[in-house]
TORKOL-4160 file (C-alpha; in steps of 0.2 Angstrom, whole numbers, padded with zeros to 4 digits, m for minus):
101
<pt num="1" X="0000" Y="0000" Z="0000"/>
<pt num="2" X="0014" Y="0012" Z="0004"/>
<pt num="3" X="0022" Y="0009" Z="m0012"/>
<pt num="4" X="0006" Y="0014" Z="m0021"/>
<pt num="5" X="0005" Y="0030" Z="m0010"/>
<pt num="6" X="0023" Y="0035" Z="m0014"/>
<pt num="7" X="0021" Y="0032" Z="m0032"/>
<pt num="8" X="0006" Y="0043" Z="m0033"/>
<pt num="9" X="0016" Y="0056" Z="m0024"/>
<pt num="10" X="0030" Y="0055" Z="m0036"/>
<pt num="11" X="0018" Y="0055" Z="m0051"/>
<pt num="12" X="0009" Y="0071" Z="m0044"/>
<pt num="13" X="0025" Y="0080" Z="m0041"/>
<pt num="14" X="0031" Y="0076" Z="m0059"/>
<pt num="15" X="0014" Y="0082" Z="m0066"/>
<pt num="16" X="0016" Y="0098" Z="m0056"/>
<pt num="17" X="0034" Y="0100" Z="m0062"/>
<pt num="18" X="0029" Y="0097" Z="m0080"/>
<pt num="19" X="0016" Y="0110" Z="m0079"/>
<pt num="20" X="0028" Y="0123" Z="m0072"/>
<pt num="21" X="0041" Y="0118" Z="m0085"/>
<pt num="22" X="0029" Y="0123" Z="m0100"/>
<pt num="23" X="0033" Y="0139" Z="m0109"/>
<pt num="24" X="0022" Y="0154" Z="m0107"/>
<pt num="25" X="0017" Y="0153" Z="m0126"/>
<pt num="26" X="0009" Y="0136" Z="m0123"/>
<pt num="27" X="0000" Y="0141" Z="m0107"/>
<pt num="28" X="m0007" Y="0157" Z="m0114"/>
<pt num="29" X="m0015" Y="0148" Z="m0129"/>
<pt num="30" X="m0034" Y="0152" Z="m0129"/>
<pt num="31" X="m0038" Y="0133" Z="m0130"/>
<pt num="32" X="m0027" Y="0129" Z="m0115"/>
<pt num="33" X="m0034" Y="0143" Z="m0105"/>
<pt num="34" X="m0052" Y="0137" Z="m0109"/>
<pt num="35" X="m0049" Y="0119" Z="m0105"/>
<pt num="36" X="m0040" Y="0124" Z="m0088"/>
<pt num="37" X="m0055" Y="0134" Z="m0083"/>
<pt num="38" X="m0067" Y="0120" Z="m0087"/>
<pt num="39" X="m0059" Y="0105" Z="m0080"/>
<pt num="40" X="m0062" Y="0109" Z="m0062"/>
<pt num="41" X="m0080" Y="0112" Z="m0065"/>
<pt num="42" X="m0082" Y="0096" Z="m0074"/>
<pt num="43" X="m0073" Y="0086" Z="m0060"/>
<pt num="44" X="m0084" Y="0094" Z="m0047"/>
<pt num="45" X="m0100" Y="0091" Z="m0056"/>
<pt num="46" X="m0095" Y="0073" Z="m0058"/>
<pt num="47" X="m0091" Y="0071" Z="m0040"/>
<pt num="48" X="m0108" Y="0079" Z="m0035"/>
<pt num="49" X="m0117" Y="0067" Z="m0047"/>
<pt num="50" X="m0108" Y="0052" Z="m0040"/>
<pt num="51" X="m0111" Y="0057" Z="m0022"/>
<pt num="52" X="m0129" Y="0061" Z="m0025"/>
<pt num="53" X="m0135" Y="0046" Z="m0037"/>
<pt num="54" X="m0123" Y="0032" Z="m0032"/>
<pt num="55" X="m0130" Y="0017" Z="m0023"/>
<pt num="56" X="m0127" Y="0014" Z="m0005"/>
<pt num="57" X="m0122" Y="m0003" Z="0004"/>
<pt num="58" X="m0133" Y="m0012" Z="m0009"/>
<pt num="59" X="m0120" Y="m0010" Z="m0022"/>
<pt num="60" X="m0119" Y="0000" Z="m0038"/>
<pt num="61" X="m0137" Y="0006" Z="m0041"/>
<pt num="62" X="m0145" Y="0022" Z="m0046"/>
<pt num="63" X="m0152" Y="0030" Z="m0029"/>
<pt num="64" X="m0165" Y="0044" Z="m0029"/>
<pt num="65" X="m0167" Y="0050" Z="m0011"/>
<pt num="66" X="m0166" Y="0066" Z="m0001"/>
<pt num="67" X="m0149" Y="0071" Z="m0009"/>
<pt num="68" X="m0157" Y="0072" Z="m0026"/>
<pt num="69" X="m0171" Y="0083" Z="m0019"/>
<pt num="70" X="m0157" Y="0094" Z="m0011"/>
<pt num="71" X="m0148" Y="0095" Z="m0028"/>
<pt num="72" X="m0164" Y="0099" Z="m0037"/>
<pt num="73" X="m0166" Y="0114" Z="m0025"/>
<pt num="74" X="m0148" Y="0119" Z="m0028"/>
<pt num="75" X="m0150" Y="0119" Z="m0047"/>
<pt num="76" X="m0166" Y="0129" Z="m0046"/>
<pt num="77" X="m0159" Y="0142" Z="m0034"/>
<pt num="78" X="m0143" Y="0144" Z="m0045"/>
<pt num="79" X="m0154" Y="0146" Z="m0060"/>
<pt num="80" X="m0163" Y="0160" Z="m0051"/>
<pt num="81" X="m0146" Y="0168" Z="m0046"/>
<pt num="82" X="m0148" Y="0165" Z="m0027"/>
<pt num="83" X="m0133" Y="0169" Z="m0016"/>
<pt num="84" X="m0121" Y="0154" Z="m0013"/>
<pt num="85" X="m0126" Y="0153" Z="0005"/>
<pt num="86" X="m0144" Y="0153" Z="0001"/>
<pt num="87" X="m0141" Y="0138" Z="m0011"/>
<pt num="88" X="m0131" Y="0128" Z="0002"/>
<pt num="89" X="m0142" Y="0131" Z="0017"/>
<pt num="90" X="m0158" Y="0129" Z="0006"/>
<pt num="91" X="m0152" Y="0112" Z="m0001"/>
<pt num="92" X="m0148" Y="0106" Z="0016"/>
<pt num="93" X="m0165" Y="0111" Z="0023"/>
<pt num="94" X="m0174" Y="0103" Z="0008"/>
<pt num="95" X="m0164" Y="0087" Z="0010"/>
<pt num="96" X="m0166" Y="0087" Z="0029"/>
<pt num="97" X="m0185" Y="0090" Z="0028"/>
<pt num="98" X="m0187" Y="0076" Z="0015"/>
<pt num="99" X="m0178" Y="0064" Z="0026"/>
<pt num="100" X="m0191" Y="0068" Z="0040"/>
<pt num="101" X="m0206" Y="0063" Z="0028"/>
């Protein structure tokens, strides 16, 4: 296990070093800038989707529960341009209330 952890650490360091070693003309290319802006959003969206819809102890299955209702509230609140704190607290309240029912 420690070998895998150490190899992952070395790999991350080398990836970071490769990014710092790239010339400025490569990094300032519009396509590279756009991809660099969108990758964190895509990764976060994938993480949220997996955490909301992934099955529990029963194995891999699509699960619709209170988390999905909270996510639905968050999507609607974001579309209505609600402040971030309202989105987070509102989604938490909706999920909590739906668990009570």
